[in-house]
C-alpha positions in Angstrom: 203.8 56.1 92.3 201.0 58.2 90.9 199.9 61.5 92.4 196.7 60.0 93.7 198.7 57.1 95.4 201.0 59.7 97.1 198.0 61.8 98.3 196.4 58.6 99.8 199.7 58.0 101.7 199.8 61.6 102.8 196.3 61.3 104.2 197.5 58.6 106.5 200.6 60.6 107.6 199.4 64.3 107.7 201.7 65.3 110.6 205.0 64.3 108.8 206.7 65.7 105.8 206.1 63.3 102.9 208.0 63.4 99.6 206.6 62.3 96.2 209.3 61.0 93.9 209.6 58.6 90.9 211.3 55.3 90.5 214.2 57.2 89.0 214.6 59.4 92.1 213.0 62.5 90.6 211.1 64.6 93.2 207.6 65.8 91.9 206.0 67.1 95.1 205.8 67.0 98.9 203.4 67.7 101.8 204.3 69.8 104.8 202.2 70.0 108.0 200.9 73.4 109.0 202.0 72.8 112.6 205.7 72.1 113.4 206.9 69.4 115.8 208.2 72.0 118.3 206.7 72.2 121.7 204.5 74.2 121.7 204.2 73.8 117.9 204.8 76.8 115.5 202.0 77.6 113.0 203.6 77.8 109.6 200.4 78.7 107.7 201.5 82.2 106.6 204.9 80.9 105.5 203.5 78.0 103.5 201.1 80.4 101.8 203.9 82.4 100.3 206.9 80.0 100.1 208.6 79.9 96.7 211.5 77.5 97.2 212.0 74.6 99.6 215.4 73.2 100.4 215.0 69.5 101.2 217.6 67.3 102.9 218.4 64.1 101.0 220.7 62.5 103.6 223.1 63.7 106.3 225.3 65.7 103.8 223.3 66.5 100.7 220.1 68.5 99.9 218.1 69.7 96.9 216.3 73.0 96.2 212.7 72.6 95.0 210.8 75.3 93.1 207.1 75.4 94.0 204.7 75.2 91.0 201.3 74.8 92.7 200.0 74.5 96.3 196.8 73.5 97.9 195.8 73.1 101.6 194.6 69.6 102.6 193.2 68.2 105.8 193.0 64.8 107.5 191.3 63.6 110.7 193.6 61.9 113.2 192.3 60.7 116.5 189.3 62.9 116.1 191.4 66.0 115.5 191.7 67.8 112.1 195.3 68.1 110.9 196.1 70.5 108.1 198.9 70.3 105.7 200.0 71.8 102.3 200.5 69.7 99.2 203.1 71.3 96.8 203.9 70.2 93.3 207.5 71.3 92.3 209.7 71.5 89.3 210.9 67.9 88.8 214.3 67.7 90.5 216.6 64.7 90.3 218.1 63.7 93.6 220.6 61.0 92.6 220.0 59.1 95.8 218.2 59.9 99.0 217.5 58.1 102.3 214.0 56.7 102.5 213.4 58.0 106.0 215.2 61.1 107.5 214.5 61.1 111.2 216.2 64.3 112.1 216.4 66.7 109.1 215.9 70.4 108.5 214.1 72.0 105.6 214.5 75.6 104.6 211.4 77.6 103.4 212.1 80.8 101.4 210.9 83.5 101.8 210.7 82.8 105.5 209.7 85.0 108.4 211.1 88.0 106.7 208.4 87.7 104.0 205.5 87.4 106.3 205.3 91.1 107.1 205.3 91.9 103.4 202.6 89.3 102.7 200.1 91.1 105.0 201.1 94.6 103.8 199.3 96.7 101.2 202.4 96.3 98.9 201.6 92.7 98.2 199.7 92.6 94.9 198.7 89.0 95.5 197.0 89.7 98.8 193.7 87.9 99.1 194.7 85.1 96.7 193.1 81.8 97.7 195.1 78.8 98.9 192.9 76.2 97.2 193.5 76.5 93.5 190.4 76.1 91.3 190.2 72.5 90.0 188.7 71.6 86.6 185.6 69.5 86.5 186.9 67.3 83.6 190.6 68.1 82.8 192.9 65.5 84.4 196.6 65.8 85.2 198.9 63.6 83.1 202.0 62.5 85.0 204.5 62.9 82.1 207.4 63.1 84.5 206.5 59.8 86.1 206.6 57.4 83.2 205.1 53.9 83.4 207.7 51.2 83.5 205.5 48.9 81.5 204.7 51.5 78.9 207.5 54.1 79.0 205.9 56.2 76.3 202.8 56.7 78.4 202.2 58.8 81.6 202.6 57.0 84.9 198.9 57.4 85.7 197.6 56.1 82.4 195.3 53.6 84.1 193.7 56.4 86.1 193.4 58.6 83.1 191.6 55.9 81.1 189.3 55.2 84.0 188.5 58.9 84.5 189.7 58.8 88.1 193.0 60.7 87.8 193.7 63.8 89.8 191.8 66.8 88.3 194.1 69.6 87.0 194.4 72.9 88.8 192.9 74.6 85.7 190.0 77.0 85.6 187.2 75.7 83.3 186.0 78.0 80.6 182.7 79.7 81.4 181.4 78.3 78.1 181.4 74.8 79.7 178.6 76.0 82.0 175.1 75.5 80.5 173.7 78.6 82.2 176.4 80.8 80.7 176.2 79.5 77.2 172.4 79.4 77.1 172.2 83.0 78.4 174.5 84.3 75.7 173.9 82.1 72.7 171.6 79.1 72.9 168.7 80.5 74.9 166.3 78.5 77.0 162.9 77.2 76.1 160.3 78.6 78.5 156.5 78.9 78.6 154.0 81.1 80.4 153.9 78.5 83.2 157.6 79.3 84.0 156.6 82.9 84.8 153.4 82.5 86.9 151.3 82.0 83.7 152.2 85.5 82.4 152.1 85.5 78.6 155.3 86.7 76.8 153.2 89.3 74.9 149.8 90.8 75.9 147.5 93.5 74.7 145.7 95.6 77.3 145.4 98.8 79.2 146.4 100.2 82.6 144.0 101.2 85.4 144.3 102.6 88.9 143.1 100.1 91.5 143.0 99.6 95.3 143.1 96.0 96.7 140.8 94.6 99.4 140.4 91.1 100.7 137.5 88.9 99.8 136.1 89.3 103.3 135.6 93.0 102.9 132.0 93.8 101.9 131.2 96.0 98.9 129.4 98.5 101.1 132.5 98.9 103.3 134.7 99.4 100.2 132.3 102.0 98.7 132.0 103.9 102.0 135.8 104.5 102.1 136.8 108.1 101.8 138.7 108.9 98.6 141.5 110.3 100.7 141.8 107.0 102.6 142.2 104.8 99.6 145.7 104.1 98.1 145.6 103.3 94.4 148.3 101.5 92.5 148.9 100.8 88.8 147.4 97.6 87.4 147.4 96.1 83.9 144.4 94.2 82.4 144.4 92.1 79.2 141.4 93.5 77.4 140.2 96.1 74.9 137.4 97.7 77.0 137.9 101.2 78.4 137.8 99.8 81.9 138.3 96.3 83.2 135.1 94.4 82.4 134.2 90.7 82.9 132.6 89.4 79.7 130.8 86.2 78.8 130.2 84.8 75.3 128.2 81.9 74.0 130.5 78.8 73.8 128.4 77.1 71.1 127.1 74.4 73.6 123.9 73.9 75.7 123.2 71.7 78.7 122.3 68.1 77.7 121.1 67.1 81.1 119.9 68.8 84.3 122.5 69.9 86.8 122.0 69.7 90.5 123.8 71.7 93.2 125.9 68.7 94.1 126.9 67.6 90.6 130.5 67.9 89.6 130.0 66.4 86.1 127.8 68.0 83.5 127.0 67.0 79.9 126.7 69.6 77.1 125.9 69.3 73.4 126.0 71.2 70.1 124.0 70.8 66.9 126.8 72.3 64.9 128.9 69.9 62.7 131.8 68.5 64.7 135.2 69.8 63.4 137.5 68.0 65.8 138.2 71.0 68.0 136.2 72.3 71.0 135.5 75.9 71.9 136.0 75.0 75.5 139.1 73.3 77.0 140.3 72.2 80.4 141.1 75.2 82.6 138.4 77.4 81.0 135.9 79.2 83.2 132.2 78.8 82.2 128.8 79.9 83.4 125.3 78.6 82.6 122.6 81.1 81.3 119.0 81.0 82.5 115.9 83.1 82.5 116.8 84.9 85.8 119.8 86.7 84.3 119.2 90.5 84.8 121.3 93.6 85.0 122.8 96.2 82.7 125.4 93.8 81.5 123.1 90.8 80.9 124.3 88.8 84.0 123.7 89.7 87.6 126.7 89.8 90.0 127.8 86.6 91.7 126.7 84.3 88.9 128.1 80.8 89.5 131.3 80.2 87.6 132.7 76.7 87.1 136.3 75.7 86.1 136.6 72.8 83.6 138.9 70.0 84.8 138.5 67.6 81.9 136.7 67.3 78.6 135.5 63.8 77.3 133.6 63.3 74.0 130.8 60.8 74.1 129.9 58.3 71.4 127.6 59.8 68.7 124.1 58.4 69.0 122.2 61.2 67.1 123.9 62.2 63.9 123.4 66.0 64.4 124.3 66.0 68.1 127.8 66.0 69.6 127.9 65.5 73.4 130.8 66.3 75.7 131.1 65.3 79.4 132.8 67.9 81.5 134.3 67.3 84.9 134.0 70.7 86.6 134.8 72.4 89.9 131.7 74.1 91.1 131.4 77.5 92.7 134.8 78.8 91.5 136.1 81.7 93.6 133.2 81.3 96.1 130.5 82.1 93.6 127.0 80.8 94.5 126.2 77.2 93.4 122.8 76.7 91.9 120.8 74.3 89.7 120.3 74.4 85.9 117.9 72.8 83.4 118.3 71.2 80.1 119.1 73.4 77.0 120.4 76.4 79.0 123.3 78.0 77.0 126.9 77.5 78.2 128.8 80.7 78.3 132.5 81.1 78.4 134.2 83.7 80.6 136.7 85.6 78.5 140.2 85.3 80.0 140.5 88.9 81.1 143.4 88.9 83.6 144.7 91.5 86.1 148.4 92.0 86.7 150.3 94.2 89.0 153.0 96.5 87.6 156.3 96.7 89.5 158.6 98.9 87.4 159.2 97.0 84.2 157.9 93.7 85.6 154.5 92.3 85.3 153.3 90.1 88.2 150.1 88.2 88.8 147.5 90.1 90.8 146.5 88.7 94.2 143.0 87.2 94.4 140.5 89.5 96.1 138.5 92.7 95.3 139.8 95.8 93.6 138.1 99.2 93.4 138.6 100.9 90.1 139.4 104.6 90.5 138.2 105.6 87.0 134.7 104.0 87.2 134.2 103.2 90.9 133.4 99.6 90.1 134.5 96.7 92.3 136.2 93.8 90.5 136.3 90.3 91.8 139.6 88.6 90.9 140.2 84.9 91.5 143.5 83.3 92.7 144.7 83.0 89.1 144.3 86.7 88.4 141.2 86.2 86.2 138.5 88.9 86.3 135.3 87.0 87.1 132.7 89.4 88.4 132.1 93.1 89.0 129.7 95.0 91.2 127.6 96.0 88.2 127.4 92.5 86.7 129.0 90.7 83.7 128.9 92.0 80.1 127.3 89.6 77.7 128.7 89.5 74.2 
């Protein structure tokens, strides 16, 4: 009988003492219920937790002393009630001969009650040890002491071993078998900026003091706040300007067709020779220039910004013109949607981003408005932490 076969039988008879032995009458293990058959029953849990030897009756006159090797607590459900019992493996002990069923026998557990007080005392160096031994995820037990009759040189559970279904060994797996452990120390893990809230692994920029306000707060309300009432925190921005400044630069393309307020698809063209790569890509933020642009920075505040969703090249009909169709999201971050005419330049918003500093960590800044302590400007940040507008306009490069 293999160990798994024995445990299957024990599950059906959890309230009795069951003995696992080989065809040659060698005892390999046994199960003992936690509750005795006395009325009321005695709870043997503490004794079974620390028992070292078990004297087992073989028949009316003989017995054998078994030395415990391993133990684990098991449970089975009988009639809706959970019955607990311990499964012990023991040093193989030949019995010579034993009755199959002993209806009225007595077993001796050592140490017994005299050891229970010590078990719970501060002198017990094993106090707090777990009952359930850690089981390997892949190492299986080979029943060498229970040889197969058909193949005497092979363990008794050879079929289970070959099928991978044998009882797992009470062996702690090496930490190096865990991917997280080995990757953390040796192999590493491939990550990208998308695994860390789109924060790049390395950035160049500067730090400024800013105070956060929601998008619903008007610029006038923010500017009227007393300096003593505003709480500033450290923020990091990815740029080379002295203060956080939204900037636009010519993308190399102009509008190929008119754009209405309801249009979500625009066409742009360039007269430059096509090189196979575009200066704008999905995810970029763009604005369209026109004759109404004013302000110290070249673009007035609240200029409409669009986010590019997709870029599709069109068939070449004029040798010197290369046309792209852009699927865009209009009025990004609540900017004002307007109309545009043919040939107006397409400007790309430089990806200046704002991050919050928390000790040594860099986190994406929350979308909203930020007052800069150093300059007094108000910055408009979208939900991706991109600096889109400021209260003095956008700088044109």
